[in-house]
C-alpha positions in Angstrom: -20.3 -48.0 -37.9 -23.0 -47.8 -35.6 -24.0 -44.4 -34.1 -25.3 -44.5 -30.5 -25.5 -41.5 -27.9 -24.2 -41.2 -24.2 -27.6 -42.2 -22.7 -27.9 -45.4 -25.4 -24.8 -47.0 -23.8 -25.7 -45.9 -20.6 -29.6 -47.5 -20.6 -28.2 -50.6 -23.0 -25.2 -51.2 -22.0 -25.7 -55.0 -21.4 -26.9 -54.9 -25.4 -23.7 -52.9 -26.2 -21.6 -55.1 -24.7 -22.9 -58.1 -26.5 -22.2 -56.4 -29.7 -19.1 -55.6 -28.7 -18.2 -59.3 -28.5 -20.1 -59.4 -32.0 -17.5 -57.0 -33.3 -19.1 -54.2 -33.8 -17.7 -50.9 -33.1 -19.5 -47.9 -32.1 -19.3 -43.8 -32.8 -20.2 -42.8 -29.1 -21.9 -39.2 -29.0 -22.9 -36.8 -27.0 -25.5 -33.9 -27.5 -25.5 -35.5 -31.2 -21.5 -34.9 -31.8 -19.4 -37.4 -32.0 -17.0 -37.7 -28.9 -15.6 -40.9 -29.2 -15.3 -44.9 -30.5 -16.4 -47.7 -29.0 -14.4 -51.0 -30.6 -13.8 -54.6 -29.5 -10.6 -55.2 -27.8 -7.8 -56.6 -30.1 -6.8 -59.7 -28.9 -3.5 -59.8 -30.8 -0.6 -58.7 -29.3 2.2 -57.2 -31.1 5.4 -58.9 -31.4 9.4 -58.1 -30.5 11.5 -57.7 -33.6 13.6 -60.9 -32.0 10.5 -62.9 -31.6 9.4 -62.1 -35.6 12.9 -62.7 -36.6 12.2 -66.4 -34.8 8.7 -66.8 -36.4 10.6 -66.1 -40.0 13.4 -68.6 -39.7 10.9 -71.2 -39.0 9.4 -70.4 -42.6 9.7 -73.3 -45.2 12.4 -72.1 -47.8 11.2 -71.3 -50.8 11.7 -73.6 -53.8 13.1 -71.1 -56.6 12.7 -73.6 -59.3 9.2 -74.4 -58.4 8.1 -70.8 -58.0 10.0 -69.9 -61.3 7.9 -72.2 -63.5 4.5 -71.3 -62.1 5.5 -68.0 -62.9 6.7 -69.0 -66.3 3.3 -70.7 -67.0 0.7 -68.2 -65.2 2.6 -65.2 -67.3 4.5 -66.4 -69.8 8.3 -66.8 -70.4 8.6 -63.9 -72.0 7.4 -61.1 -70.1 10.4 -59.1 -69.0 12.6 -59.6 -71.5 16.7 -59.0 -71.2 16.2 -57.6 -67.4 14.8 -60.6 -65.5 15.4 -59.8 -61.8 15.1 -63.9 -61.8 18.3 -64.3 -63.9 20.5 -62.9 -61.0 22.7 -65.1 -59.0 21.1 -66.7 -56.3 23.4 -67.6 -53.0 
């Protein structure tokens, strides 16, 4: 993260704004001591719980058999022994 002084911010504000638009962040100093952070504004808004539930309901369902076959192919079939969590009843 770049460090800039209060004076640099004042004298070069257009350059700092351009850098912020490119995603750069700055530690702002006064008399050589850090006093704050200047960073790009996050355009991502936070979702409510009901919005997250709605979005999750639109996700595709998992294909258990395919996922198990891929895991077995990657890890091998004898990787867990008798306490295999994939063997639990599905509902």
